[in-house]
N, C-alpha and C positions, 0 to 999 in steps of 0.2 A: 531539679529541672529535668523534664523528660525530653528525650530526643525523639522527634517524630520523623518518619520517613514515608514516602509514598511508594507503594509497590506498582511498578509499571508492568503491564501485561507483556508477556513474551510473544504472544501471538493472538490473532483476532479471527473470529468466525467471519464469513463473508458479509453478512449484514452489517456487522460492526465496522469491518474494514471499509465498506462502502460509505457508511456514515462518517467515519473519521476522515476519509480522503475526499469526500464530495463527489466520488465517481459512482456510477451505477454498478450493481452487482453483475449485470450482463457484460459490462465493459471489463470488469475485473476478471471474469471467467475467460473472456476473449484474450486478455493480456497473458493470462496463465497458459492458455492454449498456444499462443504465439511464442512462449518462452520468455516474454518480457518481464513477467512477474513470477518469481519463485513461490512455491507453496509447500506446505507440509500436509501429507495425507496420512491420517490415522483412521483406519477402517474406511468408512464412507465419508468421513468428515474432512473437509479441506480447511486448513488454517493458513493465514498469512502472517508471517513473522513481522513484528512491529518494525524491525530494522529494514526489512525488504519493502514494506509499504512506504516508509520514509525515503528509501533510496529511489523508488519509482518516482515519487514526487520530485525529488531533487534532480533526477535525470531530465525531467521535462520542464524544469524551471527556465523561464525566459527572462533575460536581463533587459532593461530598458534600452531600446534602440537596436536590439538583436533581431535582424530580419532573416537570419539563416537558422532559425530554431528548428529543432526536430519536429517531426509530424505531430500534430495535436493528438491528445489522448482521445477526444470524442469526435 
């Protein structure tokens, strides 16, 4: 019996981060500029850590009936 495991990417390039989150690349760049979204810079390349992308989404989660939610992402 073989054990299979899935390798989860540690970080994503901006196009992939946009695709995964459903947010535009320009909005992700703006969130990085504002300090809302941390990123990793290697040379000219910017990467978004998977955990940071998930944390961004979690911070903006609105529960049912919550009318005092944080400002919308878009």
